C-alpha positions as CSV (number, residue, x, y, z in Angstrom):
1,M,-13.1,-9.4,-36.3
2,N,-16.4,-8.7,-34.6
3,D,-18.7,-11.4,-35.8
4,D,-19.5,-14.6,-34.0
5,A,-18.2,-16.9,-36.7
6,A,-15.0,-18.7,-35.7
7,P,-12.1,-17.1,-37.6
8,R,-9.8,-19.2,-39.6
9,P,-6.8,-20.0,-37.4
10,Y,-4.3,-19.7,-40.2
11,Q,-4.6,-16.4,-42.0
12,N,-1.3,-14.6,-42.1
13,Y,2.1,-15.4,-40.6
14,V,2.9,-12.1,-38.7
15,Y,6.6,-11.6,-37.9
16,A,6.9,-7.9,-38.5
17,Y,4.4,-5.1,-38.6
18,P,3.5,-3.4,-41.0
19,H,3.9,-6.2,-43.5
20,K,6.2,-5.5,-46.4
21,T,3.3,-5.6,-48.9
22,A,2.1,-2.4,-47.2
23,Y,5.4,-0.6,-48.2
24,R,5.2,1.8,-51.2
25,P,7.7,4.1,-53.1
26,L,8.6,7.0,-50.9
27,G,8.4,9.7,-53.5
28,E,11.4,12.0,-53.1
29,A,13.3,9.3,-51.3
30,P,14.5,10.8,-48.1
31,A,18.2,10.9,-47.3
32,L,19.2,8.3,-44.6
33,R,21.0,11.0,-42.6
34,D,17.6,12.7,-42.2
35,V,15.8,9.4,-41.6
36,W,18.1,8.6,-38.7
37,A,18.5,12.1,-37.3
38,G,17.4,12.1,-33.7
39,E,16.9,8.4,-33.5
40,R,18.3,6.3,-30.6
41,R,21.5,4.4,-31.6
42,D,22.5,2.8,-28.4
43,A,20.9,-0.6,-28.8
44,L,20.4,-1.2,-32.5
45,S,19.8,-4.6,-34.2
46,L,21.8,-5.4,-37.3
47,Y,20.5,-7.7,-40.0
48,L,22.4,-8.8,-43.2
49,H,20.3,-10.4,-45.9
50,V,21.8,-13.0,-48.3
51,P,19.2,-13.7,-51.0
52,F,20.5,-17.0,-52.4
53,C,19.6,-20.7,-52.0
54,E,20.7,-23.9,-53.5
55,V,17.0,-24.9,-54.1
56,R,13.7,-23.1,-53.6
57,C,11.3,-25.1,-51.4
58,G,7.8,-25.5,-52.6
59,F,6.3,-23.4,-49.7
60,C,8.9,-20.6,-49.9
61,N,7.8,-17.1,-50.7
62,L,10.9,-15.4,-49.3
63,F,12.9,-13.0,-51.3
64,T,15.6,-15.3,-52.6
65,R,16.8,-16.8,-55.9
66,I,18.3,-20.2,-56.8
67,G,22.0,-20.2,-57.5
68,A,24.3,-17.3,-58.2
69,P,25.9,-17.4,-61.7
70,D,28.7,-15.2,-63.1
71,E,30.2,-14.4,-59.7
72,L,26.9,-12.9,-58.5
73,T,27.8,-13.5,-54.9
74,S,30.9,-11.4,-55.2
75,R,29.0,-8.6,-56.9
76,Y,26.4,-8.8,-54.2
77,L,28.9,-8.5,-51.4
78,D,30.5,-5.5,-53.2
79,A,27.1,-3.8,-53.2
80,L,26.5,-4.8,-49.5
81,E,29.7,-3.2,-48.6
82,R,28.9,0.0,-50.5
83,Q,25.5,0.1,-48.7
84,A,27.2,-0.5,-45.3
85,V,29.5,2.4,-45.9
86,A,26.7,4.7,-46.9
87,V,24.5,3.7,-43.9
88,R,27.4,4.1,-41.4
89,E,28.1,7.6,-42.8
90,A,24.4,8.5,-42.5
91,L,24.4,7.5,-38.9
92,G,27.2,10.0,-38.2
93,D,29.5,10.4,-35.2
94,A,27.5,12.9,-33.2
95,E,26.7,10.1,-30.7
96,P,28.0,6.6,-30.3
97,V,26.4,3.8,-32.4
98,R,26.0,0.5,-30.6
99,F,24.6,-2.8,-31.8
100,A,22.9,-5.1,-29.3
101,A,22.3,-8.0,-31.7
102,A,23.1,-9.2,-35.2
103,A,21.7,-11.7,-37.6
104,F,22.5,-13.1,-41.0
105,G,19.3,-14.3,-42.8
106,G,18.0,-15.0,-46.3
107,G,17.7,-16.9,-48.4
108,T,20.5,-19.1,-47.0
109,P,23.5,-17.1,-45.7
110,T,25.6,-20.3,-45.7
111,F,25.1,-20.5,-49.5
112,L,28.2,-18.2,-49.4
113,T,31.5,-19.9,-49.3
114,A,33.7,-19.9,-46.2
115,G,35.7,-17.1,-47.6
116,E,32.6,-15.1,-48.5
117,L,31.2,-15.6,-45.0
118,E,34.5,-14.1,-43.7
119,R,33.8,-11.1,-45.9
120,L,30.2,-10.8,-44.7
121,C,31.5,-10.7,-41.1
122,D,34.1,-8.1,-42.0
123,I,31.3,-5.9,-43.5
124,A,29.3,-6.1,-40.3
125,E,32.4,-5.4,-38.1
126,K,34.7,-3.1,-40.1
127,R,32.1,-1.1,-42.0
128,M,29.2,-1.0,-39.6
129,G,31.1,-1.2,-36.3
130,A,29.3,-4.3,-34.8
131,D,31.3,-6.4,-32.4
132,L,30.1,-9.8,-33.5
133,R,32.0,-11.6,-30.7
134,A,30.3,-9.4,-28.0
135,V,26.7,-9.6,-29.1
136,P,24.3,-12.4,-29.9
137,L,24.8,-13.4,-33.6
138,S,22.2,-15.7,-35.2
139,V,22.7,-17.3,-38.6
140,E,20.3,-19.3,-40.8
141,A,21.6,-22.4,-42.6
142,S,20.4,-25.4,-44.6
143,P,21.6,-29.0,-44.2
144,A,23.4,-29.0,-47.6
145,T,25.3,-25.8,-46.8
146,A,26.1,-26.4,-43.2
147,T,29.6,-27.6,-44.1
148,A,32.5,-27.9,-41.6
149,D,34.5,-25.0,-43.2
150,R,31.6,-22.6,-43.2
151,L,30.6,-23.5,-39.6
152,A,34.2,-23.1,-38.5
153,V,34.2,-19.5,-39.8
154,L,30.9,-18.7,-38.1
155,A,32.0,-20.2,-34.8
156,A,35.3,-18.3,-34.9
157,R,33.6,-15.0,-35.7
158,G,31.2,-15.2,-32.8
159,A,28.0,-16.9,-34.0
160,T,26.0,-17.8,-30.9
161,R,23.0,-19.4,-32.7
162,L,22.6,-21.5,-35.8
163,S,19.1,-22.1,-37.2
164,L,18.8,-25.2,-39.4
165,G,15.8,-25.5,-41.7
166,V,15.0,-29.2,-41.5
167,Q,11.2,-29.0,-41.9
168,S,10.8,-32.8,-41.7
169,F,12.9,-35.8,-40.9
170,V,10.7,-37.9,-43.1
171,D,12.0,-38.1,-46.6
172,E,8.6,-38.5,-48.2
173,E,7.3,-35.4,-46.4
174,A,10.3,-33.4,-47.5
175,R,9.6,-34.4,-51.1
176,A,5.9,-33.5,-50.7
177,A,7.0,-30.0,-49.6
178,V,9.3,-29.8,-52.6
179,R,12.4,-29.8,-50.4
180,P,14.8,-32.4,-51.8
181,Q,16.8,-33.8,-48.9
182,H,17.5,-37.1,-47.1
183,R,17.5,-37.7,-43.4
184,A,21.0,-39.0,-43.4
185,D,22.3,-35.7,-44.8
186,V,20.3,-33.8,-42.2
187,E,21.7,-35.9,-39.4
188,A,25.2,-35.4,-40.7
189,A,24.7,-31.6,-40.8
190,L,23.4,-31.6,-37.2
191,G,26.5,-33.5,-36.2
192,R,28.8,-30.9,-37.8
193,I,26.9,-28.1,-36.1
194,R,27.3,-29.7,-32.7
195,D,31.0,-30.3,-33.4
196,A,31.5,-26.6,-34.3
197,G,30.5,-25.7,-30.8
198,I,28.0,-23.0,-31.6
199,P,26.1,-22.5,-28.3
200,V,22.5,-22.5,-29.6
201,L,21.1,-24.9,-32.1
202,N,17.6,-24.2,-33.5
203,I,15.8,-26.7,-35.6
204,D,12.9,-25.6,-37.8
205,L,10.1,-28.1,-38.4
206,I,6.8,-27.7,-40.4
207,Y,3.4,-29.2,-39.8
208,G,0.6,-29.5,-42.2
209,I,2.5,-31.2,-45.1
210,D,0.5,-33.3,-47.4
211,G,0.3,-36.8,-46.1
212,Q,1.7,-35.9,-42.7
213,T,0.1,-37.7,-39.7
214,E,0.3,-37.4,-36.0
215,E,2.6,-40.4,-36.0
216,S,5.0,-39.0,-38.7
217,W,4.9,-35.6,-37.0
218,R,5.9,-37.2,-33.7
219,H,8.6,-39.1,-35.5
220,S,10.1,-35.8,-36.7
221,L,9.8,-34.2,-33.3
222,R,11.5,-37.2,-31.6
223,A,14.3,-37.1,-34.2
224,A,14.9,-33.4,-33.5
225,L,14.8,-33.9,-29.7
226,A,17.5,-36.6,-30.0
227,W,19.9,-33.7,-30.7
228,R,18.7,-31.8,-27.6
229,P,18.4,-28.5,-29.5
230,E,18.3,-25.4,-27.4
231,E,15.4,-24.1,-29.6
232,L,12.7,-25.6,-31.7
233,Y,10.5,-23.7,-34.1
234,L,7.2,-25.3,-35.2
235,Y,5.9,-23.6,-38.3
236,P,2.5,-24.2,-39.9
237,L,2.7,-24.9,-43.6
238,Y,1.3,-22.0,-45.7
239,V,0.7,-22.3,-49.5
240,R,1.3,-18.9,-51.1
241,P,0.6,-17.7,-54.6
242,R,3.6,-17.9,-57.0
243,T,5.3,-20.7,-55.0
244,G,5.9,-24.2,-56.1
245,L,3.0,-25.6,-53.9
246,G,0.9,-22.6,-54.8
247,R,0.9,-23.6,-58.4
248,R,-0.4,-27.0,-57.5
249,G,-3.5,-25.6,-55.8
250,Q,-4.4,-25.4,-52.1
251,P,-6.0,-28.2,-50.1
252,G,-9.5,-27.8,-48.6
253,E,-9.4,-24.9,-46.1
254,A,-11.5,-26.3,-43.2
255,E,-10.0,-29.8,-43.3
256,W,-6.4,-28.4,-43.6
257,D,-7.0,-25.9,-40.8
258,A,-8.2,-28.7,-38.5
259,Q,-5.2,-30.8,-39.4
260,R,-2.7,-28.1,-38.7
261,L,-4.4,-27.2,-35.3
262,R,-4.3,-30.9,-34.3
263,L,-0.7,-31.2,-35.2
264,Y,0.2,-27.9,-33.6
265,R,-1.3,-29.0,-30.3
266,H,0.3,-32.4,-30.5
267,G,3.7,-30.9,-31.0
268,R,3.2,-28.3,-28.3
269,D,2.1,-30.8,-25.8
270,L,5.0,-33.2,-26.6
271,L,7.6,-30.4,-26.2
272,L,6.0,-29.1,-23.0
273,A,6.1,-32.7,-21.6
274,E,9.8,-32.8,-22.5
275,G,10.4,-29.7,-20.4
276,Y,10.6,-27.1,-23.2
277,E,9.3,-23.6,-22.5
278,Q,6.8,-22.1,-25.0
279,V,8.0,-18.7,-26.0
280,S,5.5,-18.1,-28.7
281,M,3.1,-20.1,-31.0
282,R,6.2,-21.1,-33.0
283,M,9.2,-21.0,-30.6
284,F,10.1,-23.5,-27.8
285,R,13.2,-23.1,-25.7
286,R,15.0,-25.8,-23.7
287,P,15.5,-24.6,-20.0
288,G,18.9,-23.2,-19.4
289,A,19.5,-22.4,-23.0
290,P,21.3,-19.1,-23.6
291,E,19.1,-16.1,-24.6
292,R,19.6,-15.2,-28.2
293,G,19.2,-11.5,-27.8
294,P,16.4,-9.2,-28.8
295,G,14.1,-10.5,-31.5
296,D,12.1,-8.5,-33.9
297,H,9.3,-8.2,-31.3
298,A,11.7,-6.4,-29.0
299,C,12.6,-3.7,-31.6
300,Q,9.9,-1.5,-30.3
301,T,12.0,1.7,-29.7
302,D,15.6,0.7,-30.4
303,G,15.5,0.5,-34.2
304,M,17.0,-1.9,-36.7
305,I,19.4,-1.5,-39.6
306,G,19.0,-4.0,-42.4
307,L,21.6,-4.4,-45.1
308,G,20.9,-6.3,-48.4
309,C,18.2,-6.0,-51.0
310,G,15.6,-8.0,-49.0
311,A,16.3,-6.4,-45.6
312,R,14.1,-4.0,-43.7
313,S,15.2,-1.1,-41.5
314,Y,13.1,0.4,-38.7
315,T,13.2,3.9,-37.2
316,S,10.5,5.5,-35.0
317,R,9.1,7.3,-38.1
318,L,9.9,5.1,-41.1
319,H,10.1,1.4,-41.9
320,Y,12.0,1.1,-45.2
321,S,13.5,-1.5,-47.5
322,F,14.1,-2.2,-51.2
323,D,11.4,-3.3,-53.7
324,Y,9.7,-6.6,-52.9
325,A,8.6,-9.5,-55.1
326,V,7.9,-13.3,-55.0
327,D,8.1,-14.3,-58.6
328,M,11.6,-15.6,-59.4
329,S,12.2,-13.4,-62.5
330,E,11.2,-10.3,-60.6
331,I,13.5,-11.2,-57.7
332,R,16.4,-11.7,-60.1
333,T,15.8,-8.3,-61.6
334,I,15.7,-6.6,-58.2
335,I,18.9,-8.4,-57.1
336,D,20.6,-7.3,-60.3
337,R,19.6,-3.7,-59.8
338,Y,20.9,-3.9,-56.2
339,T,24.3,-5.1,-57.3
340,E,24.5,-2.2,-59.8
341,T,23.5,0.5,-57.3
342,A,26.2,3.0,-56.5
343,D,24.3,5.4,-54.2
344,F,22.8,3.8,-51.1
345,S,22.3,7.1,-49.3
346,R,18.5,7.3,-49.6
347,A,15.4,5.2,-48.7
348,H,13.2,4.4,-51.6
349,H,10.4,2.1,-50.4
350,G,8.8,2.1,-47.0
351,F,5.9,2.9,-44.7
352,R,5.8,6.2,-42.8
353,V,4.8,6.0,-39.1
354,E,3.6,8.8,-37.0
355,P,5.2,8.3,-33.5
356,D,2.2,9.7,-31.8
357,G,-0.3,7.9,-34.0
358,D,-2.0,4.6,-34.0
359,E,0.6,2.4,-35.7
360,P,3.3,2.3,-32.9
361,R,0.5,1.3,-30.5
362,R,-0.6,-1.5,-32.7
363,R,2.9,-2.7,-33.3
364,H,3.8,-2.7,-29.6
365,L,0.6,-4.5,-28.7
366,L,0.8,-7.0,-31.5
367,Q,4.5,-8.0,-31.2
368,S,4.4,-8.2,-27.5
369,L,1.0,-10.0,-27.2
370,L,2.2,-12.7,-29.7
371,Q,4.9,-13.7,-27.2
372,A,3.8,-16.1,-24.5
373,A,5.1,-13.8,-21.8
374,G,2.6,-11.2,-23.0
375,L,2.6,-7.4,-22.7
376,D,3.7,-5.3,-19.7
377,V,0.8,-3.0,-19.3
378,A,2.8,-0.5,-17.2
379,E,5.4,-0.3,-19.9
380,Y,2.8,0.3,-22.6
381,R,1.1,3.0,-20.4
382,D,4.4,4.7,-19.8
383,R,5.1,4.9,-23.5
384,F,1.7,5.8,-24.8
385,G,-0.1,7.5,-21.9
386,A,-3.0,5.1,-21.9
387,G,-3.6,1.4,-21.4
388,P,-4.0,-1.2,-24.2
389,G,-7.7,-1.7,-23.2
390,D,-8.2,2.1,-23.6
391,D,-6.7,2.1,-27.1
392,F,-8.1,-1.2,-28.4
393,P,-11.3,-2.0,-26.5
394,A,-13.1,-3.7,-29.4
395,E,-10.2,-6.0,-30.4
396,L,-9.2,-7.0,-26.9
397,G,-12.9,-7.5,-25.9
398,D,-13.3,-9.8,-28.9
399,F,-10.2,-11.7,-28.0
400,A,-11.5,-12.1,-24.4
401,R,-14.9,-13.3,-25.6
402,R,-13.2,-16.0,-27.7
403,G,-11.2,-17.2,-24.8
404,W,-7.9,-16.0,-26.3
405,L,-6.8,-14.0,-23.3
406,D,-5.4,-15.4,-20.1
407,G,-7.9,-14.5,-17.4
408,A,-5.4,-15.4,-14.7
409,A,-3.2,-12.6,-16.0
410,A,-6.0,-10.0,-15.8
411,D,-4.3,-8.2,-12.9
412,E,-3.7,-4.9,-14.8
413,R,0.0,-5.7,-14.9
414,T,0.3,-8.3,-17.7
415,L,-1.8,-8.9,-20.8
416,R,-1.1,-12.3,-22.3
417,L,-2.7,-15.0,-24.4
418,S,-4.3,-18.1,-23.2
419,P,-3.1,-21.5,-24.6
420,E,-6.0,-21.2,-27.1
421,G,-5.0,-17.7,-27.9
422,L,-1.4,-18.8,-28.7
423,A,-2.8,-21.5,-31.0
424,H,-4.8,-18.8,-32.9
425,S,-1.9,-16.3,-33.1
426,D,-2.0,-16.3,-36.9
427,A,-5.6,-15.0,-36.7
428,L,-5.1,-12.7,-33.8
429,G,-2.2,-10.8,-35.4
430,P,-4.1,-9.8,-38.6
431,A,-7.0,-8.7,-36.4
432,L,-4.8,-5.9,-35.0
433,F,-3.8,-4.5,-38.4
434,S,-4.9,-1.0,-38.9
435,P,-7.3,-0.1,-41.7
436,A,-4.5,1.8,-43.5
437,V,-2.3,-1.3,-43.4
438,R,-5.1,-3.6,-44.5
439,S,-5.9,-1.3,-47.4
440,A,-2.3,-1.1,-48.6
441,M,-1.8,-4.8,-48.3
442,A,-5.1,-5.5,-50.2
443,A,-3.9,-3.1,-53.0
444,Y,-0.6,-4.8,-53.4
445,E,-0.2,-6.6,-56.7
446,P,1.9,-9.8,-56.3
447,R,4.7,-10.1,-58.8
């Protein structure tokens, strides 16, 4: 990004780097015991992926399938347990293994029955050794699956955060996003979550839906605020290939970008006026709300273990996962292969990282800078032996020229985004991708 033309503000939702479309088959498939040899194990994050939903929303390009026929959830949990055993064996006992945070994601983890959720927790605790009652545990849910029996299991097993995908409190907008739901059902689910006593309620909302106005957006925001959620995530709508909305065609780019920026600013300003703290472009936290533990942006050096066919794992030298697809038939095939896998002792798909190379610097800068608190320059310098301005003069100079950096923070201690920079996070993130990652992503063939 080095020309004077204003970049499109909505280019690529960056929540992990490198993106999974940059992953490739790893050739000889290294043994996990070698992958994790010498890695820190004292503050790992644990992620369990459940790739099932009751419906697939029109905007969704996540790795998930609709329904689970023929006892597929049982077979999936069997495979998840085999994988957990193999990963725990690969970690070894030479030094203690400690988990600092855990999360169940998807898909929709609460697609599982209450009994299956008990088993999921058992896999995390008894097979991996995570103490779910002693660390932050975040779980994703949908209104239809946030039933009292499921929530009771999660509360009893230590869930500290429940994230509910609402997207809109306006029924017409939910239908426009191909998300069949009714506000009455959403409100009932929110009541059950509060009754369950899980400390942190997060509500996800989406802006940029066809037909959405500032008035209807404000209506959804006010409806969410009525529940005093500890967290709110405001997501821009993206229309991806091979999704329900993608098959309908995309709206005009310039007009849609302007609409989303307008709605983002409206939502941001309303939440700030209500006393919420802006944590990132997407995340807003109510003052006094419990911290949820390290997010993906904090996994700079600690590492993460992902279990399930859509999960990623991070070490200092390798990011790895299983195969990736968006098309439903391909996803079903990958899930079937996963459930039939007997040997989980090797990594098959991933992206190799040179610890002393360029990628760790880019990841550290990107995933810290996209947080409102910004990047601790001294911490960066201690880790890499140079400052971010030394490593990325062109990129940071361009951000400063566009007004995306906070000049008041230019004290050589903190590098953070200005309010306008936060608004353009989805353009800023891709601007920090390396040429190698860009090339790999461009060569990926969606399926």
